[in-house]
LUMTI-944851 format. One record per residue: residue in three letters; y, z, x of N, C-alpha, C, O in turn. Coordinates in steps of 0.2 Angstrom, whole numbers, padded with zeros to 4 digits, always signed. Example, Ala and Ser with C-alpha at 12.3 -4.5 7.8 and 13.67 -1.06 7.14 Angstrom:
2
ALA-0028+0039+0066-0022+0039+0062-0016+0039+0066-0017+0042+0071SER-0011+0035+0064-0005+0036+0068+0000+0039+0064+0006+0040+0067
// end
This chain:
320
MET-0006+0000+0005+0000+0000+0000+0005+0000+0005+0005+0004+0010SER+0010-0004+0003+0017-0004+0006+0023+0002+0005+0026+0004+0000THR+0023+0003+0011+0030+0010+0011+0036+0006+0013+0040+0010+0014GLU+0037+0000+0013+0043-0004+0013+0046-0003+0007+0041-0002+0002THR+0053-0003+0005+0057-0004+0001+0057-0012-0003+0059-0017+0000THR+0056-0012-0008+0056-0019-0012+0063-0022-0012+0065-0028-0013ALA+0068-0018-0012+0076-0020-0013+0077-0025-0007+0076-0022-0002PRO+0079-0032-0008+0082-0035-0001+0088-0032+0002+0092-0028-0002LEU+0089-0033+0006+0094-0031+0012+0101-0034+0011+0101-0040+0013ARG+0106-0032+0009+0111-0037+0009+0116-0036+0014+0117-0031+0016LEU+0119-0042+0017+0122-0043+0023+0128-0046+0023+0129-0050+0018PRO+0133-0046+0027+0139-0050+0025+0139-0058+0026+0134-0061+0028PRO+0144-0061+0024+0144-0069+0026+0145-0069+0033+0147-0065+0036ALA+0142-0076+0035+0142-0077+0043+0148-0077+0044+0152-0076+0039ARG+0150-0076+0051+0155-0075+0054+0156-0080+0059+0151-0083+0061PRO+0163-0082+0061+0163-0089+0065+0158-0088+0073+0157-0082+0076ALA+0157-0094+0074+0151-0094+0080+0154-0093+0085+0160-0095+0085GLU+0151-0089+0092+0154-0089+0097+0148-0093+0102+0143-0090+0103ARG+0150-0099+0103+0147-0104+0106+0148-0104+0114+0153-0102+0117ALA+0143-0105+0117+0143-0104+0124+0143-0113+0126+0142-0117+0122PRO+0146-0114+0133+0148-0121+0134+0142-0125+0137+0143-0129+0141CYS+0136-0125+0133+0130-0127+0134+0126-0130+0128+0128-0129+0122ASP+0121-0135+0130+0118-0137+0123+0113-0132+0122+0112-0131+0116VAL+0108-0129+0126+0105-0124+0124+0107-0117+0125+0110-0115+0130THR+0107-0113+0120+0108-0105+0121+0103-0101+0119+0099-0103+0115GLU+0102-0096+0122+0098-0089+0121+0102-0084+0119+0107-0083+0122HIS+0099-0079+0115+0103-0075+0112+0099-0068+0111+0093-0068+0109ARG+0101-0062+0114+0097-0056+0112+0101-0052+0106+0106-0050+0107LEU+0098-0052+0100+0100-0050+0095+0098-0043+0093+0093-0041+0096SER+0100-0038+0089+0098-0032+0088+0098-0030+0079+0104-0030+0076PHE+0094-0030+0076+0094-0028+0069+0090-0022+0067+0084-0022+0068ASP+0095-0016+0065+0092-0010+0062+0089-0008+0067+0084-0005+0066GLY+0091-0008+0074+0089-0005+0079+0084-0009+0085+0083-0007+0090PHE+0081-0013+0081+0076-0018+0085+0079-0023+0088+0083-0027+0085GLY+0077-0025+0094+0079-0029+0098+0074-0036+0096+0068-0036+0095TYR+0079-0042+0096+0074-0049+0096+0076-0055+0100+0080-0053+0105LEU+0076-0059+0100+0078-0066+0103+0078-0071+0098+0074-0072+0093CYS+0083-0076+0101+0084-0082+0097+0086-0088+0102+0089-0087+0107ARG+0083-0094+0099+0085-0099+0104+0088-0106+0100+0086-0108+0095VAL+0093-0107+0103+0098-0112+0098+0099-0118+0102+0102-0118+0107VAL+0095-0125+0100+0097-0131+0103+0104-0134+0099+0102-0136+0093TRP+0109-0134+0100+0115-0136+0097+0116-0144+0098+0114-0147+0103GLN+0118-0145+0092+0119-0152+0089+0127-0153+0086+0128-0151+0080ASP+0131-0155+0090+0138-0155+0088+0139-0162+0083+0144-0163+0081ALA+0135-0165+0084+0136-0172+0078+0130-0172+0074+0126-0176+0074ALA+0130-0166+0069+0124-0165+0066+0125-0170+0059+0131-0173+0058VAL+0120-0171+0057+0120-0175+0050+0117-0170+0045+0118-0172+0039THR+0114-0165+0046+0112-0160+0041+0113-0153+0044+0114-0152+0049GLU+0111-0148+0040+0111-0142+0041+0109-0140+0047+0107-0144+0051PRO+0109-0133+0050+0104-0131+0056+0097-0130+0053+0096-0129+0047LEU+0092-0132+0057+0086-0130+0055+0082-0125+0057+0080-0125+0063VAL+0081-0120+0055+0078-0115+0057+0070-0115+0057+0068-0116+0052LEU+0067-0114+0061+0059-0114+0062+0056-0107+0063+0058-0102+0067LEU+0052-0106+0058+0048-0099+0059+0040-0101+0059+0037-0105+0054GLY+0037-0098+0065+0030-0100+0064+0025-0095+0062+0027-0091+0058GLY+0019-0095+0066+0014-0090+0063+0015-0084+0069+0019-0083+0073SER+0010-0080+0068+0010-0074+0071+0010-0073+0079+0013-0069+0082SER+0006-0079+0081+0005-0080+0088+0011-0085+0092+0012-0086+0098GLN+0013-0088+0088+0020-0094+0091+0027-0090+0091+0029-0085+0087ASP+0030-0092+0098+0037-0089+0098+0041-0095+0099+0041-0101+0097ARG+0046-0092+0102+0053-0096+0101+0053-0103+0105+0057-0108+0105PHE+0049-0104+0108+0046-0109+0114+0040-0113+0112+0037-0116+0116SER+0037-0111+0105+0031-0114+0104+0033-0121+0100+0029-0125+0098TRP+0040-0123+0099+0043-0128+0096+0047-0133+0100+0050-0137+0098ALA+0046-0132+0107+0049-0137+0113+0047-0143+0111+0052-0147+0111ARG+0041-0146+0110+0039-0153+0109+0042-0155+0103+0043-0161+0102HIS+0044-0151+0098+0047-0154+0091+0056-0154+0092+0060-0158+0089GLU+0058-0150+0097+0066-0149+0098+0069-0156+0099+0073-0158+0096GLU+0066-0159+0104+0070-0165+0106+0071-0170+0099+0076-0172+0097ARG+0066-0172+0096+0066-0176+0091+0071-0174+0085+0075-0178+0082LEU+0071-0167+0083+0073-0162+0080+0081-0163+0081+0085-0166+0076ALA+0082-0161+0086+0090-0161+0089+0093-0166+0088+0099-0165+0087GLU+0091-0172+0087+0093-0179+0086+0097-0178+0080+0103-0180+0081ALA+0096-0174+0075+0100-0175+0068+0102-0168+0066+0106-0167+0061CYS+0100-0162+0071+0104-0156+0068+0103-0149+0074+0099-0150+0079THR+0106-0144+0073+0105-0141+0077+0099-0136+0075+0099-0133+0069VAL+0095-0134+0079+0087-0131+0080+0089-0125+0082+0092-0124+0086VAL+0086-0119+0078+0086-0112+0079+0078-0110+0079+0075-0113+0075THR+0075-0106+0084+0069-0105+0084+0069-0097+0085+0075-0095+0087LEU+0065-0093+0083+0067-0086+0085+0059-0082+0086+0053-0084+0085ASP+0061-0076+0090+0055-0070+0092+0059-0066+0087+0065-0065+0088LEU+0056-0064+0081+0059-0060+0077+0055-0053+0079+0049-0052+0082PRO+0058-0048+0078+0056-0040+0079+0048-0039+0077+0045-0041+0072GLY+0045-0037+0084+0037-0037+0083+0034-0044+0084+0028-0044+0081TYR+0036-0049+0087+0034-0056+0089+0037-0059+0094+0043-0059+0095GLY+0031-0062+0098+0035-0063+0104+0036-0060+0111+0031-0058+0114ALA+0042-0061+0113+0046-0057+0119+0050-0052+0115+0054-0048+0118ALA+0050-0050+0107+0054-0045+0106+0052-0039+0107+0047-0039+0110GLU+0055-0034+0103+0052-0026+0103+0048-0026+0099+0047-0031+0095PRO+0043-0021+0100+0037-0021+0095+0039-0017+0088+0043-0012+0089LEU+0038-0020+0083+0040-0017+0076+0035-0012+0073+0029-0014+0072PRO+0037-0007+0071+0032-0003+0067+0028-0005+0061+0031-0008+0056THR+0022-0005+0060+0019-0009+0054+0021-0007+0047+0019-0011+0043ARG+0026-0002+0046+0029+0001+0041+0034-0005+0038+0035-0005+0032TYR+0035-0009+0043+0041-0014+0041+0037-0021+0041+0034-0023+0045GLY+0038-0023+0034+0037-0030+0032+0040-0035+0032+0044-0036+0036ILE+0037-0039+0026+0042-0045+0026+0049-0045+0023+0053-0049+0025ASP+0050-0041+0019+0057-0039+0017+0062-0039+0022+0068-0042+0023PHE+0059-0035+0026+0063-0034+0034+0064-0041+0037+0070-0044+0038LEU+0058-0043+0038+0059-0050+0044+0062-0054+0042+0064-0057+0046ALA+0064-0057+0034+0067-0060+0031+0075-0058+0031+0080-0062+0030ALA+0076-0051+0031+0083-0049+0032+0085-0049+0039+0091-0048+0040ALA+0081-0051+0044+0082-0051+0050+0085-0058+0053+0089-0060+0057VAL+0080-0063+0049+0083-0070+0048+0090-0071+0047+0095-0075+0050ARG+0091-0068+0041+0098-0069+0038+0104-0064+0042+0110-0065+0042HIS+0100-0060+0046+0106-0057+0051+0108-0060+0057+0113-0059+0061THR+0102-0066+0059+0103-0070+0064+0108-0076+0063+0110-0080+0067LEU+0107-0076+0056+0113-0082+0053+0119-0079+0055+0124-0081+0058TYR+0119-0074+0052+0127-0071+0052+0129-0070+0060+0135-0071+0062GLU+0125-0069+0065+0127-0068+0072+0129-0075+0073+0135-0075+0075LEU+0125-0081+0071+0125-0087+0074+0132-0090+0071+0135-0094+0075GLY+0134-0088+0065+0140-0091+0062+0138-0097+0058+0142-0102+0058MET+0131-0097+0054+0129-0101+0051+0128-0100+0044+0124-0097+0042ALA+0132-0102+0040+0132-0101+0034+0127-0103+0028+0126-0099+0023LYS+0124-0109+0030+0119-0112+0027+0115-0116+0030+0117-0120+0034VAL+0108-0115+0029+0103-0119+0033+0097-0122+0029+0096-0120+0024ASN+0094-0126+0033+0088-0129+0032+0082-0123+0034+0083-0122+0040LEU+0078-0120+0031+0072-0117+0033+0065-0120+0033+0063-0123+0028MET+0062-0119+0038+0054-0120+0038+0051-0116+0040+0051-0113+0045GLY+0045-0114+0035+0041-0108+0038+0034-0110+0038+0033-0114+0033ALA+0030-0109+0043+0023-0111+0044+0020-0106+0044+0022-0101+0047CYS+0014-0105+0040+0009-0099+0038+0012-0092+0038+0016-0092+0033PHE+0011-0088+0042+0016-0082+0042+0023-0083+0041+0026-0081+0036GLY+0025-0087+0046+0033-0089+0044+0036-0092+0037+0041-0092+0035GLY+0031-0094+0034+0031-0096+0026+0031-0092+0022+0035-0093+0018ALA+0028-0086+0022+0030-0080+0019+0037-0078+0020+0041-0077+0015ILE+0038-0076+0026+0044-0075+0029+0051-0078+0025+0056-0075+0023ALA+0050-0086+0025+0054-0092+0023+0054-0090+0014+0059-0090+0010LEU+0049-0090+0012+0049-0089+0004+0053-0082+0000+0057-0083-0005ARG+0052-0077+0005+0055-0071+0004+0063-0072+0005+0067-0069+0002PHE+0065-0075+0011+0071-0076+0012+0074-0081+0006+0080-0080+0004ALA+0071-0087+0004+0073-0090-0001+0075-0085-0009+0080-0085-0013GLN+0069-0080-0009+0072-0075-0016+0077-0071-0014+0081-0071-0018HIS+0078-0069-0009+0082-0064-0007+0090-0066-0005+0095-0064-0008TYR+0090-0072+0000+0097-0074+0001+0098-0083+0000+0099-0087+0004PRO+0097-0085-0007+0098-0091-0009+0104-0094-0006+0105-0100-0004ASP+0108-0091-0007+0116-0094-0005+0116-0095+0002+0120-0099+0004ALA+0111-0094+0007+0112-0095+0013+0107-0102+0015+0106-0104+0021LEU+0104-0105+0009+0099-0109+0009+0100-0116+0007+0101-0117+0001ARG+0100-0121+0011+0101-0130+0009+0094-0131+0005+0093-0132-0001ARG+0089-0131+0011+0083-0134+0009+0076-0129+0011+0076-0126+0017LEU+0072-0129+0008+0066-0125+0009+0059-0129+0011+0057-0133+0007MET+0057-0129+0017+0049-0131+0018+0043-0127+0021+0043-0125+0026LEU+0040-0126+0017+0033-0123+0020+0028-0126+0021+0026-0131+0017ALA+0024-0125+0027+0018-0128+0029+0012-0123+0029+0013-0118+0032GLY+0007-0125+0027+0000-0121+0026+0003-0114+0024+0003-0109+0028MET+0004-0114+0017+0008-0108+0013+0004-0107+0007+0002-0112+0004THR+0002-0101+0006-0001-0098-0001+0001-0093-0004+0004-0089+0000THR+0000-0092-0010+0003-0085-0014-0002-0079-0012+0000-0073-0015ARG-0007-0080-0008-0011-0074-0008-0015-0074-0002-0017-0080-0001VAL-0016-0069+0002-0019-0070+0010-0028-0071+0008-0031-0068+0004PRO-0029-0077+0011-0036-0079+0008-0041-0073+0009-0041-0068+0013ARG-0045-0072+0005-0050-0067+0004-0054-0066+0011-0055-0061+0014GLU-0056-0073+0013-0061-0073+0020-0058-0070+0024-0061-0065+0027TYR-0051-0071+0026-0047-0069+0031-0045-0062+0031-0045-0059+0036ALA-0044-0059+0024-0043-0051+0024-0049-0048+0026-0050-0042+0028GLU-0055-0052+0024-0063-0048+0027-0064-0049+0033-0069-0046+0035ALA-0060-0053+0037-0062-0053+0044-0057-0049+0048-0058-0049+0054VAL-0053-0047+0046-0047-0043+0049-0050-0036+0052-0050-0035+0058PRO-0053-0032+0049-0058-0025+0051-0063-0026+0058-0064-0023+0064ARG-0066-0033+0055-0071-0035+0061-0068-0037+0067-0071-0034+0072TRP-0062-0041+0066-0060-0043+0074-0056-0038+0076-0054-0038+0082LEU-0054-0033+0073-0051-0025+0077-0056-0021+0079-0054-0016+0082ARG-0062-0023+0077-0068-0018+0079-0070-0022+0087-0073-0019+0091MET-0070-0028+0086-0072-0032+0092-0067-0031+0097-0069-0032+0103LEU-0061-0030+0096-0055-0028+0102-0057-0021+0104-0056-0021+0110ASP-0059-0016+0101-0061-0010+0102-0067-0011+0108-0068-0008+0113GLU-0071-0015+0105-0078-0016+0109-0077-0021+0115-0082-0023+0117ASP-0072-0023+0117-0071-0027+0122-0075-0035+0121-0077-0038+0126ARG-0074-0036+0114-0078-0042+0114-0072-0047+0111-0071-0049+0105ARG-0067-0048+0117-0063-0053+0115-0065-0061+0114-0061-0064+0110GLU-0071-0062+0118-0072-0070+0119-0073-0070+0113-0069-0074+0109GLU-0079-0067+0110-0081-0067+0103-0076-0068+0097-0076-0073+0093MET-0072-0064+0098-0067-0062+0092-0062-0070+0094-0059-0072+0090ALA-0061-0073+0099-0057-0080+0101-0059-0084+0097-0056-0089+0094GLY-0066-0084+0097-0070-0090+0094-0070-0089+0086-0070-0094+0082GLN-0070-0083+0083-0070-0083+0076-0062-0084+0074-0060-0087+0069LEU-0058-0082+0078-0051-0084+0076-0049-0091+0076-0045-0093+0072VAL-0051-0095+0080-0051-0102+0081-0053-0106+0075-0050-0110+0072ALA-0060-0103+0074-0064-0105+0068-0060-0104+0062-0061-0108+0057ARG-0056-0098+0062-0054-0097+0055-0047-0102+0053-0046-0105+0047PHE-0043-0102+0059-0038-0106+0058-0039-0114+0058-0036-0118+0055MET-0045-0115+0062-0046-0124+0061-0052-0125+0056-0056-0121+0055SER-0051-0131+0053-0056-0133+0050-0063-0137+0055-0062-0140+0060PRO-0069-0135+0052-0074-0138+0056-0074-0145+0056-0073-0148+0051SER-0074-0149+0062-0073-0155+0063-0078-0161+0059-0077-0165+0055GLY-0085-0159+0062-0090-0163+0058-0088-0171+0058-0087-0175+0063ALA-0088-0172+0053-0087-0179+0050-0081-0180+0049-0079-0186+0046ARG-0075-0174+0049-0070-0176+0047-0065-0179+0053-0065-0175+0058ARG-0060-0184+0053-0056-0186+0057-0050-0182+0058-0046-0184+0054ILE-0050-0176+0061-0044-0173+0063-0040-0174+0070-0044-0174+0075ARG-0035-0174+0071-0032-0177+0077-0032-0171+0081-0032-0165+0079ARG-0033-0173+0088-0033-0168+0093-0036-0162+0092-0034-0157+0096HIS-0043-0161+0088-0045-0157+0084-0049-0152+0092-0046-0147+0094ALA-0054-0155+0095-0055-0152+0102-0052-0149+0105-0053-0143+0106ALA-0046-0153+0107-0039-0151+0112-0038-0146+0109-0038-0141+0113ILE-0036-0145+0103-0031-0139+0100-0035-0133+0100-0033-0127+0101ALA-0042-0135+0099-0046-0128+0098-0047-0126+0105-0048-0120+0106ARG-0047-0129+0111-0047-0126+0118-0042-0122+0119-0043-0116+0120LEU-0036-0126+0117-0029-0123+0119-0028-0116+0115-0025-0111+0118LEU-0030-0115+0109-0029-0109+0106-0034-0104+0109-0032-0098+0111HIS-0040-0105+0110-0044-0101+0113-0042-0099+0120-0043-0093+0122GLN-0040-0104+0125-0037-0102+0132-0030-0096+0129-0030-0090+0130GLN-0026-0100+0125-0020-0095+0124-0021-0087+0123-0018-0083+0126PHE-0026-0086+0117-0029-0080+0116-0033-0075+0121-0032-0069+0122MET-0036-0080+0125-0038-0075+0131-0033-0073+0136-0033-0068+0139ALA-0028-0078+0136-0023-0077+0141-0017-0070+0140-0012-0068+0143GLN-0019-0068+0132-0013-0064+0132-0015-0057+0134-0020-0054+0135THR-0008-0053+0136-0009-0047+0138-0010-0043+0133-0011-0044+0127PRO-0011-0036+0135-0014-0031+0131-0008-0030+0126-0009-0030+0120ARG-0001-0030+0129+0005-0029+0123+0005-0035+0118+0005-0034+0112GLN+0004-0041+0120+0004-0046+0116-0002-0047+0111-0002-0050+0106ILE-0007-0044+0112-0013-0044+0108-0012-0038+0102-0014-0038+0097GLY-0008-0032+0105-0005-0027+0101-0001-0028+0096-0002-0025+0091MET+0002-0033+0097+0009-0035+0093+0006-0041+0088+0008-0040+0083ALA+0003-0046+0090+0001-0053+0086-0005-0051+0083-0006-0054+0078VAL-0009-0046+0086-0016-0047+0082-0017-0040+0079-0019-0040+0073VAL-0016-0034+0083-0018-0028+0079-0011-0027+0074-0011-0027+0068ASP-0006-0026+0078+0000-0024+0072+0002-0030+0067+0004-0029+0061HIS+0001-0036+0069+0002-0041+0064-0002-0041+0058+0001-0041+0052ASN-0009-0040+0059-0013-0041+0054-0014-0034+0050-0016-0034+0045VAL-0011-0028+0053-0010-0021+0050-0004-0023+0044-0004-0022+0038ARG+0001-0025+0047+0007-0027+0044+0005-0031+0037+0007-0031+0031LEU+0002-0036+0039-0001-0042+0035-0004-0040+0028-0003-0042+0023LEU-0008-0035+0029-0013-0032+0024-0010-0027+0020-0011-0027+0014ASN-0005-0023+0023-0002-0017+0021+0005-0018+0017+0009-0014+0014HIS+0006-0025+0016+0013-0027+0014+0011-0033+0008+0006-0037+0007GLU+0016-0034+0005+0015-0040+0000+0016-0046+0003+0021-0047+0006TRP+0011-0051+0003+0012-0057+0005+0018-0062+0002+0023-0064+0004TYR+0015-0061-0004+0020-0065-0008+0021-0060-0013+0017-0056-0015ARG+0028-0060-0016+0029-0057-0023+0032-0062-0028+0036-0066-0026PRO+0030-0061-0034+0033-0066-0038+0040-0066-0041+0041-0067-0047GLU+0044-0065-0036+0053-0065-0039+0055-0072-0040+0052-0077-0038PRO+0060-0072-0044+0063-0079-0044+0066-0083-0038+0069-0081-0033VAL+0064-0089-0039+0068-0093-0032+0073-0098-0036+0071-0102-0041PRO+0079-0098-0035+0083-0103-0037+0082-0109-0036+0080-0111-0030PRO+0084-0115-0041+0082-0121-0041+0086-0124-0032+0092-0123-0031LEU+0082-0127-0029+0083-0129-0023+0079-0134-0020+0073-0134-0021SER+0081-0140-0016+0076-0144-0014+0071-0141-0009+0072-0140-0003ALA+0064-0141-0012+0058-0138-0009+0053-0143-0007+0052-0148-0011LEU+0049-0141-0002+0044-0146+0000+0038-0141+0002+0039-0136+0006VAL+0032-0142+0000+0028-0137+0002+0022-0143+0005+0022-0149+0003PHE+0018-0141+0010+0014-0147+0014+0008-0143+0017+0008-0138+0019THR+0003-0147+0018-0002-0145+0023-0006-0150+0026-0005-0156+0023GLY-0010-0149+0031-0016-0154+0032-0021-0155+0027-0023-0151+0024GLU-0023-0160+0026-0028-0163+0021-0035-0158+0022-0038-0156+0017TYR-0037-0157+0028-0042-0153+0028-0042-0144+0029-0047-0141+0030ASP-0037-0142+0027-0034-0135+0029-0039-0132+0025-0040-0133+0019SER-0042-0127+0029-0047-0123+0026-0046-0115+0027-0051-0111+0026LEU-0040-0114+0028-0038-0108+0028-0034-0107+0022-0035-0103+0017THR-0029-0111+0021-0023-0111+0016-0024-0117+0014-0021-0122+0017THR-0028-0119+0009-0031-0126+0006-0024-0129+0002-0019-0126+0000PRO-0025-0136+0001-0022-0139-0002-0022-0136-0009-0017-0137-0012ARG-0026-0133-0013-0025-0131-0019-0020-0124-0020-0016-0123-0025MET-0022-0121-0014-0018-0116-0013-0009-0118-0012-0004-0115-0014GLY-0009-0122-0008-0001-0126-0007+0001-0128-0015+0006-0126-0017ARG-0003-0132-0018-0001-0132-0026+0001-0127-0029+0007-0127-0031GLU-0003-0121-0029+0000-0116-0033+0005-0113-0030+0008-0109-0033THR+0008-0114-0023+0014-0111-0021+0019-0115-0023+0024-0112-0025ALA+0018-0121-0023+0024-0127-0025+0025-0127-0032+0030-0129-0034ALA+0019-0125-0035+0021-0123-0044+0026-0118-0045+0029-0118-0050GLN+0026-0113-0040+0032-0107-0041+0039-0109-0040+0043-0106-0043LEU+0039-0114-0035+0047-0117-0035+0048-0122-0039+0045-0127-0040PRO+0054-0121-0043+0056-0126-0048+0058-0132-0044+0061-0133-0039GLY+0054-0138-0047+0054-0144-0044+0051-0146-0037+0053-0151-0034ALA+0047-0142-0034+0046-0143-0027+0041-0147-0028+0037-0148-0033ALA+0040-0152-0020+0037-0157-0020+0031-0154-0015+0031-0149-0012PHE+0025-0158-0017+0020-0155-0012+0016-0161-0009+0014-0166-0013LEU+0013-0160-0003+0010-0167-0001+0004-0165+0005+0006-0160+0008THR+0000-0168+0007-0005-0167+0013-0004-0171+0017-0004-0177+0015VAL-0004-0169+0025-0004-0174+0029-0012-0176+0031-0017-0173+0031ARG-0012-0182+0032-0019-0186+0033-0021-0183+0040-0017-0181+0044ASP-0028-0182+0041-0030-0183+0047-0030-0177+0050-0032-0178+0056ALA-0027-0170+0048-0025-0165+0048-0028-0158+0046-0032-0158+0041ASP-0027-0153+0049-0029-0145+0044-0023-0142+0045-0017-0144+0045HIS-0025-0135+0045-0020-0129+0044-0014-0130+0050-0008-0128+0050LEU-0018-0132+0055-0012-0134+0062-0009-0141+0061-0009-0143+0067VAL-0008-0143+0058-0004-0150+0057+0002-0149+0061+0003-0154+0065HIS+0005-0145+0063+0013-0144+0067+0009-0147+0074+0011-0151+0077MET+0003-0143+0076+0001-0147+0082-0003-0152+0084-0005-0154+0090GLU-0006-0154+0078-0010-0160+0078-0007-0166+0077-0008-0170+0081ARG-0002-0167+0073+0002-0172+0071+0009-0170+0072+0013-0168+0067ILE+0012-0170+0079+0018-0167+0081+0024-0173+0077+0029-0171+0074GLU+0022-0179+0079+0028-0184+0078+0027-0184+0072+0033-0185+0070GLU+0022-0184+0067+0022-0185+0060+0026-0179+0056+0030-0179+0051PHE+0025-0173+0059+0026-0168+0057+0034-0166+0057+0037-0162+0053THR+0037-0169+0063+0045-0169+0064+0048-0173+0060+0053-0173+0056ASP+0044-0180+0060+0047-0184+0055+0047-0183+0048+0052-0184+0045LEU+0042-0180+0045+0042-0178+0038+0048-0172+0038+0052-0172+0033LEU+0050-0167+0042+0054-0162+0041+0061-0166+0042+0066-0164+0038LEU+0063-0171+0047+0068-0175+0047+0070-0178+0040+0076-0178+0038ARG+0065-0180+0039+0066-0185+0032+0069-0181+0026+0073-0182+0022PHE+0065-0175+0026+0066-0172+0019+0073-0168+0021+0076-0166+0016CYS+0076-0167+0027+0082-0163+0029+0087-0168+0027+0093-0167+0027THR+0086-0174+0027+0091-0178+0028+0091-0183+0022+0094-0189+0022ASP+0088-0180+0017+0087-0183+0009+0084-0190+0009+0084-0193+0004ARG+0081-0192+0014+0078-0199+0013+0071-0199+0010+0069-0193+0009PRO+0068-0204+0008+0061-0204+0003+0056-0202+0008+0056-0203+0014ILE+0052-0198+0004+0044-0196+0007+0039-0199+0003+0033-0197+0004ASP+0041-0202-0001+0035-0206-0004+0033-0212+0001+0037-0215+0005ASP+0026-0214-0001+0022-0218+0004+0022-0218+0011+0022-0223+0014LEU+0023-0213+0014+0022-0212+0021+0014-0214+0023+0009-0212+0020PRO+0015-0216+0027+0006-0220+0029+0003-0214+0032-0003-0214+0032TYR+0006-0208+0035+0002-0203+0037+0001-0197+0032-0002-0192+0034CYS+0003-0198+0025+0004-0194+0020+0000-0196+0013+0000-0202+0011HIS-0004-0190+0010-0006-0193+0002+0000-0193-0002+0006-0191+0001PRO-0001-0196-0006+0005-0197-0012+0008-0189-0013+0005-0184-0013VAL+0015-0191-0015+0018-0185-0016+0016-0182-0023+0014-0186-0028GLU+0017-0176-0023+0015-0173-0030+0020-0168-0033+0025-0166-0030TYR+0020-0167-0038+0026-0161-0041+0022-0156-0045+0022-0157-0051PRO+0019-0152-0042+0015-0146-0046+0016-0142-0052+0012-0140-0057GLY+0024-0141-0051+0026-0137-0056+0029-0142-0063+0032-0140-0068ALA+0027-0149-0062+0028-0153-0069+0023-0154-0073+0024-0158-0077GLY+0017-0152-0071+0012-0155-0076+0006-0151-0073+0006-0149-0067PRO+0000-0152-0076-0007-0150-0076-0007-0151-0068-0003-0155-0065GLU-0013-0146-0063-0014-0148-0057-0017-0153-0056-0022-0154-0059ARG-0016-0155-0051-0021-0161-0049-0026-0160-0045-0027-0154-0043THR-0030-0165-0044-0036-0164-0039-0039-0168-0034-0045-0170-0033GLY-0032-0169-0030-0034-0173-0024-0035-0169-0019-0037-0163-0020PRO-0034-0172-0012-0037-0168-0007-0036-0161-0005-0039-0158+0000
// end
């Protein structure tokens, strides 16, 4: 049961930006006494609002380096190590998604950004959706990748087993199970870069320090299970897109459609030849989709996606 207050934290409007004379800036920020970090790739000739990227529990502000160059052609790009994640200070597990969404809002205040486009992937999607519910005035567009309205039962049941494996020094076995949970079995399915991404995830987990494992695995999963992942609060009408890989076995396309149905007018689509890690498996297509949506260009009939759906407009579809 969550001990976190359900009332959203209210913050003042964004203040004028204090820009350093360079294209990329790093910021050490603090929210409610917890230090964290922010990376900004500035674009003075932007054609859309700044884009804030929120990744999963094991992603940090540098995880989007291969996406930044293309995205920054159109807008300023912001990535974060929120409290409790990456190189930020540890965050006690009594703090949940409300707090992290408020920290994102505080970041915009510190950067002088009154309104942004926001993309959240996996755990970042839960934070992004809570942000949309609590701070809609700061949001221009919302994108959710690999998002669901509930923690998958199989994942929740696996967490105690994974924590026990850590206690028993069975990291190699746990790493294999984590990779298998986040990636769809390849088999006859054509998933781009599947073997390479699986090896990379395994290597990254095995290379983590005790501090990183304590924050990204232990504290994160305790936080995940002790706080509301999704809360059925209203979301004002806004441009919203929910998407995932067609073979996502963690947060399945059906779960994505259910999420999109909670957002007025939201579009939903699946990316071909990808699973839950679509942002790693199809980097070029992932960035192209974000840019198209953020600049109000059509996303219909994209060769790398199945047709766009609008789950909130009628009966649930039965596509991939």
